[in-house]
N, C-alpha and C positions, 0 to 999 in steps of 0.2 A: 356628146351623148346626152339624151334627154329621156326622162321617164315621167309620163303623166303631166307633161308641161313643165317639169322642173329639170334642170341640168344635174349632172352627176355631182358636181360640187355643191349645188343647192340642196340636194338630198342629204349629203353628208352634214352640211351646216344645220339642216332641219333636225336631224336625229341628234346631233351633238348638242344643240340648244335644248331639245326636249329632255335628254338625259341629265344634262348639267343642272337645269332648273329643278328638275324633280329630285335630284340628289341633294343639292344644297338646301332645299326646303325641308328635308327630313329632320325630325327632332334629334335623332342620333348623330347626324352630321353636325348640327349646331352645337350640341353638348360636347361632342368630341373636339370640335374646333376651339371652343372656349375653355376646355378643361386645362390645357397647359398654361395659358396666360393667367387664368384664375388661380391656378396653383402657385405660379410665380408671385402673383400679387399677394396671396395669403402668406407666403413665406416672407416677403418683404415687410408685410404688416407685422408679423410676429417678430421679425428681426428688429423692427423699430420699437415695438412695445417692450420686448425683453431687454434688460440692461446688458450693456457691454458688447452687443453684436449689431449695432445699428449700421446699415449699409452706407458706404461712402465715407466712413470715418472710423478711426480706431476706437476701441472701447475706452470709456472715460473711467479710469481706475480711481476709486475713492482715495482721497489723500493727495491727489494731484491738483494742479491749479484749476480753479472752478471754471467749468465750461471749456477747458482747453482741449479735451479729448485726447491728450497725450498720455503715454505710459509714464509711470514714475518708478524710479529705482531707489528702493530703501536699502541702505547699507549700514551694518553695524561693524565698525572697524575697531577690533581689539588688538590689532597689531601695532608695531611702532613705525609703520610706513608714513603715517600722516597723510591719508588720502585727501585729495581736494578735487571737487567736481571740475570737469573740463569745461572751459568756456564755449568750446565748439562741439559739445556733446549733442547727440541726437535725441536725448530725452532728459527731463529733469532728474537730478540726483539729490537725494536727501540723506545726510549722515545723521543717524539717530542712535540712541543707546539701546541696549538689549531690552530694558524695561519698557522703553517707549515703543519699540517694535512689537513686543508682546501685547502691549495695551492696544495698539492699533488693530492687531489681529483680532483680539477679543471684542473690540468695538465694531468690527466689520468695516473699518475705514481703509483697510489695506488687505491685500490677498496673500502677500509673502514679503519677507525681507531676507537679505543675504548677510551671513555672518562670516567675517574674515577672522580666523583664529589668531591668538596672541603670538604664536611662533611662526607665523607666515613671514617669509616665503619658504622657510625650512619645511614646514608642513603646508603643501599647496591645496589642501582640502578646504573648499569653501562650502558652507552648509546653507541650503535654501530652506528656510523655516516658513511654513504656511499652513493654512487650514486644510483639512482633508477634503478631497473632492471625489466625486463618483462619475464614472463615464468619461467620455472624451470631449473636452470643451475646446473648440477651435480657437475661441477668443483667448482663453488662458494660454494655450500653446503658443499663439502668436505673441502675446504679451511677454511670456517668459523668454522666448527666443530673443526678442529685442532687448530685454533687460540683461540677459547673459552676454550678449554681444557688447553692450555698453560697459558692463562690468569688466570684461576682458580688456577693452581698450583703456579703461580707467586704471586698472592694475598695471598694464604694460607701460603706460606713460609714467606712472608713479615710480615703478622700478627703474626705468631709464633715468629719471630725474634723480633718484636716490643714488644711482651709480655715477652721477656727475657727467652723463653723456651730453655733449653740446645739443642745444635745442634743435639745430638744423639736422644733425644726424639722428636725433630721436624722432623727429618728424618723418624722416625717410624710412626709419625702421618700422614705425607704426603704419605708414602709408608708402610703401616702396616706390610706387609709380602711378601715373595716371595715363590711361590709354586713349589714343586718338587714331582713327583709321583713315587712310587715304588711298587713292588709286595710284597706278603707276604714272599717271599724268600729273600727279600732285594735287588732285581734287579731293575734297572730303568724300569718304566712302561710308558704307553702312558699317555699323558696329560689329556685324557678324551675324551668323544664324541664331535664331532664338527658338524657344520651344513653340511659340505661336507659328513660326514659319513652317514648322513640320506638321503642326496640327491642322492648319487650314486645308491642305489637300485632303486629309482624312475627314475633315468636317464636310467638305463637298461630297466626298464619296459616301459617307454615312447618310447625308441628306438624300442622295440619290437612292440608296438602298431603302431608306425609310419610306420615301415617296412611292417606290415600287410596291412595297408590301401594303401601303395604305390603299393605293389604287387597285391592287389586285382584289382587295376585299370588295370594292365597289363594282368592279367589272364582273367578278364571279357572282355576286349577289344579283346584279341586274340580269345577266344572261340566264342563270339557273332559275330565277323567279319567273321571268317571262316564258321560259321554256316549260316549266312545270305548270304554270297557269294557262298556257296556250295562248297568251296574249300575242306572242311573237307571230303566230300564224296569221293573225289579222294584220299585223304590221307588215309582214312580208308580202301580203296581197297588194300593198301600195309601194313598198320600197324593196328593191332587190337586196340580196344578201350582202354584196360587197359594200355599197354605200351605207348599209345598216351597220355592219361591223365597224367600218372606218369611223362612222359618226359616233358609235358607242365608245370606241377607243379615245377619240378626241374629247368628247363631252365628259366622260367619267374621269379621264386623265386630267382634264382641266379642273374638275372638282377636287381631285386629290391634290393637285398643285396649289389650288386656292387654300386648302387647309395648311399645306406645308409653308407656303409664303406667309400666311398669317402667323404661324408659329415663329418663323425666322424673324419677322418684323418685331414680334413681341420680345424675343431674346435681344435683338439689337437695341430696342428701347430700354430694356433693363440694363444692358451694359452701359448705355449712355448715362443712365441715372446713377449707376454705381461709380462712374468715373474711374479714377486711378485704382480704386480697390477692386474693380472688376478685371484687372489684368491689363497688360500693355500689348498693343499690336504693332509697336514701332518696328519690330524686326521683320514684319511681313511686307514683301514687295512683289506683287504679282502683276505681270505685264497685261495691258488691256487685251492683247491678242490671245493670251492664255485664258482670260475670262470668257472671251467670245467663243473660243474652241470648246471650253468647258460647257457652255450653254448648248452648243451644237451636239456634243456627245450626250448631254443630259436629255435633250429633246428626242434624239434618235433612239437612245436606249429606252427611254420612257415609252415611245410608240412601239418599239420592238417587243418589249416585255408585255405591253398591253395587248398586242396581237396574240401572244402566247397564252396569256391568261383568258382571253376571250375564247380561244380554241379549247382550252381546258374546261371552261364552263359549259361549252357545247357538248363535249365528249362525256363529262362526268354524269353519272346517273342522278346524283343529288348534290346539294350544297356541301355536305360534309366531305364527300369524296373529292369534290373540286378544291376545297381548301388543302387537302392532303397533297394532291397533285401539284398545286401551285407552290406549296412549300418546297417541293423537290426542285422545281425550276428556279425559285427564288434563291436557293442556296448558291447557284452559280454567280449571282450578283456580288456575293461577299467573298468569293474565292480570292480576288486580288488583295483583299485586306489580310488574308492569311499569309500572303507573301510580302507584306508591307516592308519587312526588313530588307528584302532584296531591292525593292524600289528605292529605298533610302541609300543603301550602300553601293549598289551597282545598277544604275538605271539602264545600262546597255546590255544587261544580262539576256540570254536567249529566253529565259523564263518570262521576262517582262515582255519581250517581243511576241511570244506565243500567246500570252494572255491578252495582249493588245489586238491580236488578229482574230481571236475566237469571238464571234458576235455576242455570245452570252456574257463574256467577261470584258469585252471591249470598253463599254462605258466607264465602269469603275477603274479599269486599268489605265485608260487614257486620261481620265480626270486627274490621276496621280502623276502620270508622265508629264503632262503639259504644265503642271504646277511645280514639280520637283526638278525636272531636267534643266540644266543651266542654259541650254539652247534647244529650242523646239525642234524635234526630229521631223522635218516636214515630209520626208518620204513615208515614214510610218504613219503620220497623220493622214496623208492622202489615201493610202491603202486601207487604213482602218475605217475611215469615213465611207469609202466606197463599199467596203465589205459590210459595214453595219447598215448603211442605207439600203443596199440590195436585200439584205436579210429582212429589214423592216417591211419593205414592199412585199416581198414574197411571203412573209409570215402573215401579213394582213390578208392577202389573197387566199392563202391556204386556210386561214381562220374562217373566212367567209364561206369557202366551199365546204369545209367540215361542218359548219353551222347549218348550212342548207341541207347537207346530206343526212344529218342526224336530227333533223327537226322533229320527226315523228317517233323517235326512239325514246320513250319515257321509261325510266327505270332499267334500261338495257345498256350494257357497256359494249360498244362496237369493237370488233376485232381489228388486229393490225392491218389485215388485208383490206378491210372496208375503209379504214382511215386513209391508207395510201391511195386507194382508188378514188376516194373523194377529193384528195388533194390534187391528184393528177388529172381529174376530170376537166373537161372544157367548160368554160363559163357559159 
């Protein structure tokens, strides 16, 4: 099929290139794209400047070894236990007098110390004495949690030693076991599910939802602007409605994806800079085929919702009404997240199957299925891809027909009969 010397695919590529370049050159697009990485950079800069919260390392508590960056546990032992720091401790321990602890607090070289009463262990109450704080300080919370864990181990080992428990038995009481995981074939296995293994599917789904809402804004703005300014009448004199809408969906969708990809890369760079303090992804193991299927659902869902938003922009009398209608359809994209507990506990539930087969919810539902299911359900995958692909093609054609039929309706909301008639009309 050719039009004016250009093939159908060539017209789509021409429109897509035009809308993509025009969108990415807008000041609002550039500012919106740079806003997230600039915000992350500003946060990291403040974290580096402010004491005690530098990324990539623990807070350097005054009173600890210079430049060590380790937490220090200050202990005032007034009991008769005779505490001695453990050689294998996870942090430095200093035994000080109460006067020295108070002096450090007043001088600002320590944040707190722990007082063990004279009648311990009859009185198990250990007092943490520190300067008053306001608000919620993440660094202080992390420091105190580590200190209290080390103090518990110190007291436990001292009590066992005081009770004359043999060192081997005392070690087993303090650390009862070490865990190793292996498969039935005797090979080393994964340590088990982690929080990250559950968060990754939802991260993919949230990325999809976020990209849908971003692109909907570009599509609605482009369609409504050109319709209100009557520029589209000139464009339609050279490009038919179907390649025009298909090109807009591809071009503006690519612009939205460009923004999302830039944000994702920024987050990955930050995680690499944070190192271990940014969290571990060791428990995450996603098969390459699952990643490939995820990209297929991502692309098909993206095009399907793009066609819907294009039709919404053509039908709505103005940009404000278009945003309201788009919000209604965008809600369906997040429905699978509402049932996320079912995806985790019962991936074979009929609810999961229904959500996987409804085109509006297929992308988000199947993104979670292919990453959470122990074995990929290929039957469901094939049916859902065929359903979603068919819906995407039909939605694009319907969007083009609705756009062409409502071209001259400015400020008028067409009725349901007119919309159905436009969709069923012959090209």
